[in-house]
C-alpha positions as semicolon CSV with decimal commas, in nm:
position;residue;x (nm);y (nm);z (nm)
1;X;-4,317;4,515;-4,511
2;X;-4,302;4,664;-4,860
3;X;-4,381;4,490;-5,183
4;X;-4,656;4,409;-5,427
5;X;-4,939;4,161;-5,378
6;X;-4,968;3,937;-5,685
7;X;-5,267;3,715;-5,764
8;X;-5,171;3,433;-6,001
9;X;-5,331;3,092;-6,062
10;X;-5,562;3,135;-5,762
11;X;-5,276;3,212;-5,522
12;X;-5,201;3,549;-5,363
13;X;-4,844;3,619;-5,258
14;X;-4,634;3,917;-5,163
15;X;-4,347;3,986;-5,399
16;X;-4,073;4,212;-5,272
17;X;-3,859;4,342;-5,557
18;X;-3,624;4,512;-5,308
19;X;-3,493;4,175;-5,185
20;X;-3,422;4,058;-5,539
21;X;-3,226;4,367;-5,632
22;X;-3,006;4,405;-5,324
23;X;-2,807;4,093;-5,248
24;X;-2,671;4,031;-4,902
25;X;-2,347;3,877;-4,785
26;X;-2,271;3,717;-4,448
27;X;-1,926;3,810;-4,316
28;X;-1,733;3,660;-4,024
29;X;-1,605;3,971;-3,846
30;X;-1,289;3,845;-3,667
31;X;-1,143;3,710;-3,993
32;X;-1,332;3,944;-4,231
33;X;-1,411;3,631;-4,432
34;X;-1,717;3,620;-4,657
35;X;-1,934;3,312;-4,619
36;X;-1,938;3,175;-4,973
37;X;-2,036;2,814;-4,898
38;X;-2,171;2,594;-4,624
39;X;-1,829;2,438;-4,573
40;X;-1,688;2,781;-4,480
41;X;-1,982;2,852;-4,250
42;X;-1,965;2,507;-4,090
43;X;-1,593;2,545;-4,014
44;X;-1,654;2,879;-3,838
45;X;-1,961;2,757;-3,649
46;X;-1,769;2,451;-3,526
47;X;-1,493;2,677;-3,396
48;X;-1,759;2,876;-3,204
49;X;-1,889;2,562;-3,031
50;X;-2,182;2,474;-3,258
51;X;-2,257;2,108;-3,329
52;X;-2,427;1,959;-3,633
53;X;-2,770;1,791;-3,604
54;X;-2,864;1,529;-3,862
55;X;-3,235;1,483;-3,780
56;X;-3,387;1,646;-4,092
57;X;-3,249;1,546;-4,435
58;X;-3,386;1,866;-4,594
59;X;-3,204;2,103;-4,357
60;X;-2,860;2,175;-4,220
61;X;-2,904;2,225;-3,848
62;X;-2,663;2,344;-3,583
63;X;-2,705;2,349;-3,205
64;X;-2,494;2,497;-2,928
65;X;-2,500;2,292;-2,607
66;X;-2,475;2,593;-2,377
67;X;-2,789;2,753;-2,528
68;X;-3,136;2,666;-2,654
69;X;-3,051;2,808;-2,997
70;X;-3,094;2,606;-3,314
71;X;-2,984;2,729;-3,657
72;X;-3,179;2,570;-3,943
73;X;-3,065;2,631;-4,299
74;X;-3,184;2,503;-4,637
75;X;-2,961;2,223;-4,766
76;X;-2,910;2,407;-5,097
77;X;-2,674;2,707;-5,049
78;X;-2,846;2,890;-5,336
79;X;-3,154;2,912;-5,109
80;X;-2,951;3,068;-4,826
81;X;-3,128;3,404;-4,787
82;X;-3,090;3,714;-4,571
83;X;-3,337;3,580;-4,313
84;X;-3,100;3,287;-4,249
85;X;-2,804;3,526;-4,230
86;X;-2,974;3,746;-3,970
87;X;-3,063;3,436;-3,767
88;X;-2,692;3,348;-3,752
89;X;-2,599;3,708;-3,660
90;X;-2,849;3,720;-3,371
91;X;-2,733;3,385;-3,231
92;X;-2,362;3,475;-3,260
93;X;-2,333;3,833;-3,141
94;X;-2,016;4,019;-3,243
95;X;-1,910;3,732;-3,472
96;X;-2,103;3,791;-3,795
97;X;-2,243;4,080;-3,994
98;X;-2,476;4,102;-4,294
99;X;-2,355;4,342;-4,563
100;X;-2,495;4,466;-4,892
101;X;-2,307;4,338;-5,194
C-alpha cells in the first residue's frame, strides 16, 4: 500500500494521492455500458439475478439467492469508489470490468 501517513488533530491516517488522481470506471462488458448511476447498476444486477435488500438505510445492498454473496454500497453514488467496483467485478465474473478514466 503506497501513500503518505498524515498526523492531523490527533489522528493519523494514510492518504493515497494515487487514488485521487486516477479515477476508475465500472463497465458492464456484454453491453460495454459505463455505470454512471445506481439506477443503471441496479438494472444490470437485477438482470443477473441479484435482489435488493432493504435492511440498512445507509447502504444499498444486493444479494443473489444462489450464492452467499452480498454487495454493499454507499447510498450516495459520489462515494462509490474503486473498492466497491472491484467487489462487484469479483462477484460477477466476466460481466464487469474496472477501467481507468
